[in-house]
N, CA, C and O atoms as a printed pandas DataFrame, in Angstrom:
     atom_number atom_name residue_name chain_id  residue_number  x_coord  y_coord  z_coord
0              1         N          MET        A               1    1.164   -3.799  -21.339
1              2        CA          MET        A               1    1.647   -2.583  -20.616
2              3         C          MET        A               1    0.506   -1.869  -19.963
3              4         O          MET        A               1    0.599   -1.439  -18.813
4              5         N          ARG        A               2   -0.666   -1.731  -20.760
5              6        CA          ARG        A               2   -1.844   -0.970  -20.170
6              7         C          ARG        A               2   -2.575   -1.733  -18.883
7              8         O          ARG        A               2   -3.168   -1.150  -17.976
8              9         N          GLU        A               3   -2.393   -3.210  -19.016
9             10        CA          GLU        A               3   -2.964   -3.866  -17.793
10            11         C          GLU        A               3   -2.075   -3.850  -16.690
11            12         O          GLU        A               3   -2.539   -4.091  -15.576
12            13         N          GLN        A               4   -0.768   -3.583  -16.840
13            14        CA          GLN        A               4    0.024   -3.483  -15.825
14            15         C          GLN        A               4   -0.205   -1.987  -15.167
15            16         O          GLN        A               4   -0.279   -1.867  -13.944
16            17         N          LEU        A               5   -0.298   -0.990  -15.946
17            18        CA          LEU        A               5   -0.590    0.346  -15.367
18            19         C          LEU        A               5   -1.733    0.251  -14.484
19            20         O          LEU        A               5   -1.705    0.598  -13.303
20            21         N          LEU        A               6   -2.844   -0.278  -15.146
21            22        CA          LEU        A               6   -4.211   -0.321  -14.510
22            23         C          LEU        A               6   -4.089   -1.110  -13.102
23            24         O          LEU        A               6   -4.635   -0.677  -12.087
24            25         N          MET        A               7   -3.392   -2.206  -13.119
25            26        CA          MET        A               7   -3.251   -2.954  -11.957
26            27         C          MET        A               7   -2.506   -1.968  -10.866
27            28         O          MET        A               7   -2.907   -1.863   -9.707
28            29         N          ALA        A               8   -1.240   -1.179  -11.451
29            30        CA          ALA        A               8   -0.504   -0.438  -10.405
30            31         C          ALA        A               8   -1.499    0.660   -9.900
31            32         O          ALA        A               8   -1.488    0.959   -8.706
32            33         N          GLY        A               9   -2.389    1.291  -10.802
33            34        CA          GLY        A               9   -3.275    2.295  -10.198
34            35         C          GLY        A               9   -4.199    1.658   -9.223
35            36         O          GLY        A               9   -4.493    2.369   -8.261
36            37         N          LEU        A              10   -4.721    0.459   -9.269
37            38        CA          LEU        A              10   -5.517   -0.184   -8.380
38            39         C          LEU        A              10   -4.693   -0.439   -7.083
39            40         O          LEU        A              10   -5.123   -0.153   -5.965
40            41         N          CYS        A              11   -3.758   -0.870   -7.263
41            42        CA          CYS        A              11   -2.735   -1.161   -5.945
42            43         C          CYS        A              11   -2.399    0.058   -5.304
43            44         O          CYS        A              11   -2.331    0.058   -4.075
44            45         N          LEU        A              12   -2.167    1.152   -5.977
45            46        CA          LEU        A              12   -2.041    2.612   -5.325
46            47         C          LEU        A              12   -3.302    3.145   -4.583
47            48         O          LEU        A              12   -3.255    3.744   -3.508
48            49         N          VAL        A              13   -4.451    2.855   -5.291
49            50        CA          VAL        A              13   -5.727    3.166   -4.484
50            51         C          VAL        A              13   -5.878    2.410   -3.256
51            52         O          VAL        A              13   -6.246    3.018   -2.251
52            53         N          VAL        A              14   -5.649    1.196   -3.202
53            54        CA          VAL        A              14   -5.717    0.263   -2.084
54            55         C          VAL        A              14   -4.644    0.835   -0.992
55            56         O          VAL        A              14   -4.960    1.022    0.183
56            57         N          VAL        A              15   -3.485    1.062   -1.453
57            58        CA          VAL        A              15   -2.553    1.537   -0.382
58            59         C          VAL        A              15   -3.052    2.853    0.109
59            60         O          VAL        A              15   -3.097    3.040    1.325
60            61         N          LEU        A              16   -3.382    3.665   -0.618
61            62        CA          LEU        A              16   -3.899    5.036   -0.043
62            63         C          LEU        A              16   -4.969    4.886    0.763
63            64         O          LEU        A              16   -5.028    5.519    1.817
64            65         N          ALA        A              17   -5.971    4.018    0.373
65            66        CA          ALA        A              17   -7.132    3.811    1.247
66            67         C          ALA        A              17   -6.729    3.198    2.632
67            68         O          ALA        A              17   -7.259    3.684    3.631
68            69         N          SER        A              18   -5.863    2.202    2.769
69            70        CA          SER        A              18   -5.381    1.713    3.841
70            71         C          SER        A              18   -4.547    2.776    4.825
71            72         O          SER        A              18   -4.761    2.916    6.030
72            73         N          LEU        A              19   -3.638    3.428    4.107
73            74        CA          LEU        A              19   -3.111    4.542    5.059
74            75         C          LEU        A              19   -4.053    5.604    5.479
75            76         O          LEU        A              19   -3.863    6.249    6.510
76            77         N          ALA        A              20   -5.065    5.797    4.696
77            78        CA          ALA        A              20   -6.045    7.064    5.212
78            79         C          ALA        A              20   -7.011    6.319    6.403
79            80         O          ALA        A              20   -7.361    6.985    7.377
80            81         N          THR        A              21   -7.371    5.061    6.278
81            82        CA          THR        A              21   -7.867    4.383    7.478
82            83         C          THR        A              21   -7.013    4.370    8.721
83            84         O          THR        A              21   -7.505    4.489    9.843
84            85         N          VAL        A              22   -5.750    4.227    8.501
85            86        CA          VAL        A              22   -4.887    4.214    9.699
86            87         C          VAL        A              22   -5.044    5.716   10.237
87            88         O          VAL        A              22   -5.492    5.873   11.373
88            89         N          ALA        A              23   -4.749    6.635    9.591
89            90        CA          ALA        A              23   -4.716    8.033    9.959
90            91         C          ALA        A              23   -6.067    8.429   10.525
91            92         O          ALA        A              23   -6.126    9.283   11.410
92            93         N          TRP        A              24   -7.187    7.824   10.032
93            94        CA          TRP        A              24   -8.623    8.349   10.546
94            95         C          TRP        A              24   -8.813    7.569   11.882
95            96         O          TRP        A              24   -9.460    8.140   12.761
96            97         N          SER        A              25   -8.320    6.331   12.127
97            98        CA          SER        A              25   -8.459    5.662   13.343
98            99         C          SER        A              25   -7.472    6.187   14.534
99           100         O          SER        A              25   -7.669    5.990   15.733
100          101         N          LEU        A              26   -6.398    6.879   13.979
101          102        CA          LEU        A              26   -5.512    7.518   14.934
102          103         C          LEU        A              26   -6.017    8.974   15.546
103          104         O          LEU        A              26   -5.985    9.343   16.720
104          105         N          PHE        A              27   -6.467    9.640   14.444
105          106        CA          PHE        A              27   -6.926   10.963   14.778
106          107         C          PHE        A              27   -8.510   11.283   15.080
107          108         O          PHE        A              27   -8.980   12.395   15.324
108          109         N          SER        A              28   -9.233   10.008   15.003
109          110        CA          SER        A              28  -10.733   10.327   15.289
110          111         C          SER        A              28  -10.938   10.039   16.798
111          112         O          SER        A              28  -12.068   10.113   17.281
112          113         N          GLY        A              29   -9.970    9.747   17.469
113          114        CA          GLY        A              29  -10.208    9.666   18.997
114          115         C          GLY        A              29  -10.968    8.452   19.331
115          116         O          GLY        A              29  -11.834    8.492   20.205
116          117         N          MET        A              30  -10.669    7.278   18.627
117          118        CA          MET        A              30  -11.154    5.915   18.726
118          119         C          MET        A              30  -10.579    5.215   20.111
119          120         O          MET        A              30  -11.184    4.294   20.661
120          121         N          GLY        A              31   -9.279    5.789   20.628
121          122        CA          GLY        A              31   -8.770    5.283   21.770
122          123         C          GLY        A              31   -7.859    4.041   21.516
123          124         O          GLY        A              31   -7.944    3.444   20.443
124          125         N          VAL        A              32   -7.078    3.688   22.388
125          126        CA          VAL        A              32   -6.216    2.641   22.157
126          127         C          VAL        A              32   -6.896    1.327   22.925
127          128         O          VAL        A              32   -6.816    1.069   24.127
128          129         N          THR        A              33   -7.572    0.584   21.911
129          130        CA          THR        A              33   -8.171   -0.646   22.380
130          131         C          THR        A              33   -7.464   -1.849   21.529
131          132         O          THR        A              33   -6.585   -1.576   20.710
132          133         N          MET        A              34   -7.817   -2.963   21.722
133          134        CA          MET        A              34   -7.319   -4.010   21.154
134          135         C          MET        A              34   -8.095   -3.925   19.466
135          136         O          MET        A              34   -7.413   -4.244   18.492
136          137         N          ASP        A              35   -9.420   -3.511   19.310
137          138        CA          ASP        A              35   -9.824   -3.480   18.152
138          139         C          ASP        A              35   -9.104   -2.456   17.196
139          140         O          ASP        A              35   -8.883   -2.652   16.001
140          141         N          THR        A              36   -8.763   -1.291   17.941
141          142        CA          THR        A              36   -8.096   -0.375   16.974
142          143         C          THR        A              36   -6.787   -0.766   16.712
143          144         O          THR        A              36   -6.471   -0.639   15.529
144          145         N          LEU        A              37   -5.838   -1.252   17.534
145          146        CA          LEU        A              37   -4.714   -1.920   17.306
146          147         C          LEU        A              37   -4.675   -2.980   16.136
147          148         O          LEU        A              37   -3.814   -2.944   15.257
148          149         N          LEU        A              38   -5.685   -3.933   16.198
149          150        CA          LEU        A              38   -5.819   -4.860   15.131
150          151         C          LEU        A              38   -6.216   -4.169   13.924
151          152         O          LEU        A              38   -5.744   -4.624   12.883
152          153         N          LEU        A              39   -7.025   -3.113   13.833
153          154        CA          LEU        A              39   -7.423   -2.512   12.586
154          155         C          LEU        A              39   -6.100   -1.758   12.055
155          156         O          LEU        A              39   -5.775   -1.968   10.887
156          157         N          ILE        A              40   -5.443   -1.028   12.721
157          158        CA          ILE        A              40   -4.186   -0.590   12.299
158          159         C          ILE        A              40   -3.244   -1.543   11.755
159          160         O          ILE        A              40   -2.652   -1.382   10.688
160          161         N          GLY        A              41   -3.113   -2.623   12.588
161          162        CA          GLY        A              41   -2.159   -3.692   11.952
162          163         C          GLY        A              41   -2.636   -4.381   10.694
163          164         O          GLY        A              41   -1.829   -4.805    9.868
164          165         N          ILE        A              42   -3.918   -4.491   10.547
165          166        CA          ILE        A              42   -4.389   -5.168    9.412
166          167         C          ILE        A              42   -4.117   -4.086    8.232
167          168         O          ILE        A              42   -3.591   -4.421    7.171
168          169         N          CYS        A              43   -4.503   -2.824    8.503
169          170        CA          CYS        A              43   -4.300   -1.884    7.432
170          171         C          CYS        A              43   -2.921   -1.606    6.906
171          172         O          CYS        A              43   -2.669   -1.306    5.739
172          173         N          LEU        A              44   -2.100   -1.728    7.830
173          174        CA          LEU        A              44   -0.655   -1.503    7.468
174          175         C          LEU        A              44   -0.062   -2.715    6.719
175          176         O          LEU        A              44    0.795   -2.592    5.845
176          177         N          LEU        A              45   -0.613   -3.975    7.150
177          178        CA          LEU        A              45   -0.205   -5.157    6.371
178          179         C          LEU        A              45   -0.827   -5.234    4.789
179          180         O          LEU        A              45   -0.234   -5.660    3.798
180          181         N          VAL        A              46   -1.923   -4.802    4.847
181          182        CA          VAL        A              46   -2.631   -4.642    3.402
182          183         C          VAL        A              46   -1.904   -3.562    2.551
183          184         O          VAL        A              46   -1.717   -3.787    1.355
184          185         N          ALA        A              47   -1.484   -2.388    3.124
185          186        CA          ALA        A              47   -0.745   -1.401    2.518
186          187         C          ALA        A              47    0.658   -1.840    2.242
187          188         O          ALA        A              47    1.200   -1.350    1.251
188          189         N          LEU        A              48    1.367   -2.745    3.023
189          190        CA          LEU        A              48    2.683   -3.213    2.598
190          191         C          LEU        A              48    2.520   -4.123    1.452
191          192         O          LEU        A              48    3.205   -3.993    0.437
192          193         N          ILE        A              49    1.552   -5.122    1.601
193          194        CA          ILE        A              49    1.392   -6.156    0.483
194          195         C          ILE        A              49    1.319   -5.319   -0.886
195          196         O          ILE        A              49    2.167   -5.406   -1.774
196          197         N          PHE        A              50    0.121   -4.452   -0.929
197          198        CA          PHE        A              50   -0.227   -3.849   -2.241
198          199         C          PHE        A              50    0.996   -2.852   -2.533
199          200         O          PHE        A              50    1.293   -2.652   -3.711
200          201         N          GLY        A              51    1.590   -2.330   -1.694
201          202        CA          GLY        A              51    2.809   -1.268   -2.017
202          203         C          GLY        A              51    3.945   -2.128   -2.648
203          204         O          GLY        A              51    4.682   -1.671   -3.523
204          205         N          LEU        A              52    4.049   -3.377   -2.169
205          206        CA          LEU        A              52    5.235   -4.015   -2.816
206          207         C          LEU        A              52    4.730   -4.691   -4.159
207          208         O          LEU        A              52    5.547   -4.937   -5.047
208          209         N          ASN        A              53    3.513   -4.963   -4.296
209          210        CA          ASN        A              53    2.973   -5.205   -5.772
210          211         C          ASN        A              53    3.027   -3.972   -6.525
211          212         O          ASN        A              53    3.482   -4.075   -7.664
212          213         N          PHE        A              54    2.668   -2.850   -6.142
213          214        CA          PHE        A              54    2.748   -1.666   -6.816
214          215         C          PHE        A              54    4.165   -1.492   -7.341
215          216         O          PHE        A              54    4.333   -1.334   -8.551
216          217         N          LEU        A              55    5.215   -1.513   -6.481
217          218        CA          LEU        A              55    6.480   -1.443   -6.994
218          219         C          LEU        A              55    7.003   -2.484   -8.053
219          220         O          LEU        A              55    7.725   -2.209   -9.011
220          221         N          LEU        A              56    6.508   -3.748   -7.711
221          222        CA          LEU        A              56    6.960   -4.645   -8.687
222          223         C          LEU        A              56    6.361   -4.450   -9.980
223          224         O          LEU        A              56    7.043   -4.741  -10.962
224          225         N          LEU        A              57    5.088   -3.963  -10.155
225          226        CA          LEU        A              57    4.565   -3.794  -11.330
226          227         C          LEU        A              57    5.168   -2.724  -12.060
227          228         O          LEU        A              57    5.409   -2.793  -13.266
228          229         N          LEU        A              58    5.445   -1.601  -11.238
229          230        CA          LEU        A              58    6.314   -0.496  -12.007
230          231         C          LEU        A              58    7.442   -1.010  -12.485
231          232         O          LEU        A              58    7.778   -0.734  -13.636
232          233         N          HIS        A              59    8.219   -1.844  -11.683
233          234        CA          HIS        A              59    9.704   -2.354  -12.165
234          235         C          HIS        A              59    9.450   -3.146  -13.435
235          236         O          HIS        A              59   10.270   -3.046  -14.347
236          237         N          GLU        A              60    8.285   -3.996  -13.586
237          238        CA          GLU        A              60    8.141   -4.828  -14.698
238          239         C          GLU        A              60    7.847   -3.999  -15.933
239          240         O          GLU        A              60    8.300   -4.324  -17.030
240          241         N          ALA        A              61    7.001   -2.808  -15.736
241          242        CA          ALA        A              61    6.652   -1.886  -16.829
242          243         C          ALA        A              61    7.884   -1.160  -17.384
243          244         O          ALA        A              61    7.896   -0.617  -18.489
244          245         N          GLY        A              62    9.014   -1.195  -16.456
245          246        CA          GLY        A              62   10.034   -0.353  -16.967
246          247         C          GLY        A              62   10.169    1.056  -16.333
247          248         O          GLY        A              62   11.089    1.773  -16.726
248          249         N          PHE        A              63    9.437    1.436  -15.517
249          250        CA          PHE        A              63    9.481    2.803  -14.788
250          251         C          PHE        A              63   10.387    3.054  -13.826
251          252         O          PHE        A              63   10.738    4.205  -13.568
252          253         N          LEU        A              64   10.849    2.011  -13.208
253          254        CA          LEU        A              64   11.952    2.141  -12.147
254          255         C          LEU        A              64   13.288    1.535  -12.717
255          256         O          LEU        A              64   13.370    0.500  -13.379
256          257         N          PRO        A              65   14.226    2.289  -12.376
257          258        CA          PRO        A              65   15.633    1.761  -12.892
258          259         C          PRO        A              65   16.015    0.462  -12.377
259          260         O          PRO        A              65   15.522    0.016  -11.341
260          261         N          THR        A              66   16.875   -0.159  -13.062
261          262        CA          THR        A              66   17.298   -1.591  -12.697
262          263         C          THR        A              66   18.826   -1.355  -11.997
263          264         O          THR        A              66   19.492   -0.379  -12.342
264          265         N          SER        A              67   19.209   -2.083  -11.234
265          266        CA          SER        A              67   20.517   -2.042  -10.629
266          267         C          SER        A              67   21.391   -3.084  -11.420
267          268         O          SER        A              67   21.047   -4.263  -11.500
268          269         N          LYS        A              68   22.415   -2.649  -11.939
269          270        CA          LYS        A              68   23.286   -3.639  -12.476
270          271         C          LYS        A              68   24.442   -3.852  -11.683
271          272         O          LYS        A              68   25.222   -2.930  -11.443
272          273         N          ARG        A              69   24.629   -5.167  -11.201
273          274        CA          ARG        A              69   25.746   -5.501  -10.427
274          275         C          ARG        A              69   26.929   -6.089  -11.221
275          276         O          ARG        A              69   26.629   -6.839  -12.150
276          277         N          ARG        A              70   28.139   -5.867  -10.999
277          278        CA          ARG        A              70   29.156   -6.299  -11.776
278          279         C          ARG        A              70   30.047   -7.239  -11.099
279          280         O          ARG        A              70   31.015   -7.711  -11.695
C-alpha cells in the first residue's frame, strides 16, 4: 500500500511538471514554431500517460470508488 502511494505521488509530480512546462511554453512568448508544438505535444502525452497511471494506482489502493454494474 505504501509503495502504491509513493508511486502515485511520483506520477502526480511528473504530471504537474509536464503541465507546468506546457504553461511555461505558452506564456513565455516562445512563439508558435514546430519545436514549441512538439514540446507541448510531448508534455501533454507524458501528462496523459502518467495521469492514467496515477488514477489506476489510486483505484488499486482503494481511494477511488468502483462502479458495480448489474
